[in-house]
C-alpha positions in Angstrom: 0.0 0.0 0.0 1.0 3.6 -0.5 2.1 5.2 2.8 -0.6 7.4 4.3 -0.5 11.0 5.3 1.2 10.2 8.6 4.5 9.9 6.7 4.8 13.6 6.2 8.2 13.5 4.6 7.1 11.2 1.8 3.3 11.4 1.1 0.3 13.6 1.7 -3.2 12.3 1.5 -5.4 14.1 -1.1 -8.8 12.5 -1.4 -8.6 9.1 -2.8 -5.1 9.7 -4.1 -1.7 10.2 -2.5 1.0 12.7 -3.4 4.3 11.1 -3.1 7.6 13.0 -2.9 11.1 11.8 -3.4 14.6 13.1 -4.2 14.3 11.9 -7.8 11.4 11.0 -10.0 13.3 7.8 -10.8 13.0 6.9 -7.1 9.3 7.1 -7.3 9.2 4.9 -10.4 11.7 2.5 -8.8 9.5 2.0 -5.6 6.3 1.4 -7.7 8.2 -1.3 -9.8 9.7 -2.8 -6.7 6.2 -3.2 -5.2 4.7 -4.4 -8.4 3.0 -7.8 -7.9 3.7 -8.9 -11.4 6.9 -9.7 -13.2 5.6 -9.3 -16.8 7.3 -6.6 -18.9 6.1 -3.0 -19.0 6.0 -1.2 -22.3 8.0 2.0 -22.6 8.7 4.3 -25.7 12.1 3.5 -27.3 13.2 7.1 -27.0 12.7 7.4 -23.2 15.3 9.0 -21.1 18.0 6.3 -20.3 17.3 6.9 -16.5 14.0 5.0 -17.0 15.6 2.1 -18.5 18.3 2.1 -15.8 15.5 2.3 -13.2 13.8 -0.8 -14.6 17.2 -2.6 -14.4 17.9 -1.4 -10.9 14.3 -2.7 -9.8 15.1 -6.0 -11.6 11.9 -5.5 -13.6 11.7 -6.4 -17.4 10.5 -3.9 -20.0 9.9 -3.8 -23.7 10.5 -0.9 -26.1 7.8 0.4 -28.5 8.4 2.8 -31.4 7.0 6.2 -31.4 4.1 7.4 -33.7 4.9 9.7 -36.7 1.9 11.7 -35.6 3.0 13.5 -32.4 6.1 11.4 -31.6 4.5 9.9 -28.5 4.6 6.1 -28.0 2.6 4.3 -30.7 -0.8 3.7 -29.1 -1.8 1.1 -31.7 1.4 -0.9 -31.3 0.9 -0.8 -27.6 -2.7 -2.1 -27.8 -1.7 -4.9 -30.2 1.2 -6.0 -28.0 -1.1 -6.1 -24.9 -3.7 -8.0 -26.9 -1.1 -10.7 -27.4 -0.7 -11.0 -23.5 2.0 -11.1 -20.9 2.4 -7.5 -20.4 2.4 -5.9 -16.9 1.8 -2.2 -17.8 2.7 0.8 -19.8 4.8 4.0 -19.0 3.5 6.7 -21.4 5.9 9.5 -21.8 4.6 12.9 -23.2 7.0 13.6 -26.1 9.2 16.6 -25.5 6.9 17.8 -22.7 3.9 18.2 -25.1 0.8 17.1 -23.2 -1.2 14.5 -25.0 -4.8 15.0 -24.1 -5.7 11.5 -25.4 -3.8 9.6 -22.7 -6.9 9.1 -20.4 -8.8 7.6 -23.3 -5.8 5.5 -24.3 -5.4 4.2 -20.7 -9.1 3.4 -20.6 -8.9 1.3 -23.7 -5.9 -0.5 -22.4 -7.8 -1.3 -19.1 -10.6 -2.8 -21.2 -8.0 -5.1 -22.8 -6.3 -6.0 -19.6 -7.9 -4.8 -16.3 -4.8 -5.4 -14.2 -2.2 -3.3 -16.0 -0.1 -0.8 -14.1 -0.5 2.5 -16.1 2.0 5.4 -15.4 1.6 8.7 -17.0 5.1 10.1 -17.1 5.1 13.9 -17.3 8.7 14.4 -16.3 9.4 16.6 -19.3 6.2 18.6 -18.7 5.7 21.6 -16.5 5.1 20.4 -13.0 1.4 20.7 -11.8 1.7 21.2 -8.2 -2.1 21.6 -7.8 -2.8 18.8 -10.3 -4.4 15.4 -9.8 -4.0 11.8 -10.8 -4.6 11.4 -14.6 -7.8 9.6 -15.2 -7.3 5.8 -15.5 -3.7 6.1 -14.5 -2.2 4.5 -11.5 0.5 7.2 -11.1 1.2 10.7 -12.7 4.9 11.4 -12.4 6.6 14.9 -12.5 10.3 15.9 -12.1 12.1 19.0 -11.1 15.5 17.6 -11.5 18.4 18.7 -13.7 17.4 19.7 -17.2 13.7 19.5 -16.6 11.1 22.3 -17.4 11.4 23.6 -13.9 14.9 22.8 -12.7 15.1 22.9 -8.8 18.3 21.0 -8.7 16.4 17.8 -7.8 13.2 16.4 -6.6 10.2 14.5 -8.0 6.6 14.0 -7.1 3.7 11.9 -8.2 -0.1 11.6 -7.8 -0.5 7.9 -7.0 -3.7 5.8 -6.9 -4.3 5.0 -3.1 -3.7 1.2 -3.0 -1.1 1.0 -5.7 1.9 -1.0 -4.5 4.8 1.2 -3.3 7.9 0.2 -1.4 8.4 2.8 1.2 11.3 1.2 3.0 14.7 2.3 1.8 16.5 -0.5 -0.3 20.2 -0.9 -0.8 21.7 0.7 -3.9 24.8 -0.4 -5.8 25.9 3.1 -6.6 23.5 5.5 -5.0 22.4 7.3 -8.2 18.7 6.6 -7.4 19.1 8.5 -4.1 16.5 6.6 -2.0 17.1 8.6 1.0 14.0 10.5 2.5 13.4 13.7 0.8 14.9 16.8 2.2 11.6 18.8 2.2 7.8 18.3 2.9 5.2 18.3 0.2 3.7 21.7 1.3 7.2 23.4 1.2 7.9 21.7 -2.2 4.6 22.6 -3.6 4.9 26.2 -2.6 8.2 26.5 -4.2 7.0 25.1 -7.5 4.0 27.5 -7.5 6.2 30.4 -6.8 8.9 29.8 -9.4 6.9 28.4 -12.3 5.2 31.6 -13.5 8.5 33.5 -13.9 10.1 30.5 -15.7 7.0 30.3 -18.1 7.4 33.9 -19.0 11.1 33.5 -19.6 10.6 30.5 -21.8 7.8 32.2 -23.7 10.2 35.1 -24.5 13.0 32.9 -25.8 10.6 30.7 -27.7 9.2 33.9 -29.5 12.9 34.7 -30.6 13.4 31.1 -31.8 10.1 30.8 -33.6 10.3 34.2 -35.3 13.3 32.9 -37.3 13.1 29.1 -37.2 9.4 28.3 -37.7 10.1 26.4 -40.8 12.2 23.7 -38.9 10.5 23.8 -35.6 8.2 21.3 -34.0 4.6 22.6 -33.5 3.8 25.0 -30.6 3.3 22.8 -27.5 6.5 21.0 -28.1 8.6 24.0 -26.7 7.8 23.9 -23.0 10.8 21.7 -22.2 13.2 23.0 -24.9 12.6 24.6 -28.3 12.8 21.6 -30.7 13.8 21.8 -34.3 14.6 19.2 -37.1 17.5 19.9 -39.3 19.9 18.1 -41.6 23.3 17.3 -40.3 22.4 18.0 -36.7 25.7 16.9 -35.3 27.6 19.5 -37.4 25.1 22.1 -36.1 25.8 21.1 -32.5 29.6 21.3 -33.0 29.2 24.9 -34.6 27.1 26.0 -31.6 29.5 24.7 -29.0 32.4 26.2 -30.9 30.7 29.6 -30.5 30.3 29.1 -26.8 26.5 28.2 -27.1 24.6 25.1 -26.2 22.1 22.7 -27.5 21.3 19.0 -27.1 20.0 15.9 -29.1 17.5 14.1 -26.9 16.4 11.4 -27.0 18.5 8.7 -28.7 16.7 5.4 -29.1 17.7 3.0 -26.2 18.2 0.4 -29.0 19.3 1.1 -32.5 18.6 -2.1 -34.5 16.6 -0.9 -37.3 13.5 -1.9 -35.5 12.2 1.4 -34.6 12.2 3.4 -37.8 10.1 6.4 -36.7 12.2 7.0 -33.6 15.4 6.6 -35.5 14.2 9.0 -38.2 13.3 11.6 -35.7 16.6 11.2 -33.9 18.5 11.7 -37.2 17.3 15.3 -37.3 16.3 16.5 -33.9 18.1 19.3 -32.0 16.8 20.8 -28.7 17.6 24.6 -28.3 17.8 25.8 -24.7 15.0 28.1 -23.2 15.7 27.7 -19.5 17.1 29.8 -16.8 20.7 29.3 -18.0 19.9 31.0 -21.3 19.0 34.6 -22.0 17.8 36.8 -24.9 21.3 37.5 -26.3 22.3 33.8 -26.3 19.0 32.9 -28.0 19.6 35.5 -30.7 23.1 34.3 -31.3 21.8 30.7 -31.5 19.2 31.7 -34.0 21.8 33.2 -36.3 23.9 30.1 -36.2 21.0 27.8 -36.8 19.6 29.9 -39.6 22.9 29.9 -41.4 23.2 26.1 -40.9 19.7 25.5 -42.2 20.1 27.9 -45.2 23.4 26.4 -46.0 22.4 22.6 -46.1 19.4 23.5 -48.1 21.3 25.6 -50.5 19.2 28.7 -49.5 
């Protein structure tokens, strides 16, 4: 059972659900997996953060990878349903691609429950803006957020989840081989953590909106649609590695998440996406001047490789 509100460091009762706090979002996933009563594989998208795969391995729980959909780049829902129909699946971790909220997830989860009522369904929103006054996603067992390094709101650590009361959760600290999960009790209470999120998120949103406007004004032709820019401003370009080298040589920054966990030719949509994706920074470490310099270099790159 999920710990009740008497464990003030870790959880707060909220109606029929529980708000769970840990030092890392991965620790929450780990505890859910550790307590899971089934050993059947969970389905996860092939382009998930490698910390998720590492968490499954640490929890000694199997998982299977699913390609993403060309429409929206989230985990292919039809492929998930087909795999579950064939049996021997324990659940699904759905990751919102690049932090773009997928409004169809509750319906998707409801359809999966109709196929297999006992599935563990986790709505992974770690790349989305944390909703500190949110609630459990309908039909989900857990809705997971992160405020760790590189997330939308980077508070130098922390994760929380809205969890179905009654879902298995392993509250007792377990030994770690290398400590990266950081299973120690959290350093704050949920009320304090919540207040900090609510205080800092509006200013961050305004900052991101300003930088995104700079990017989109000059790079709309290579940008992913609006809604895919809460986490970072994502573009698709030819020769992305060359662009990254040029940006770093100029003292600027960008990234190329997320590489497929496996690259065996079995996940063509994800591999095609990764072949062109570049993530431009729009967080507190970047300012207007850096964004404008980034735009100039990206624009020259795009026009150069296209012959423009």
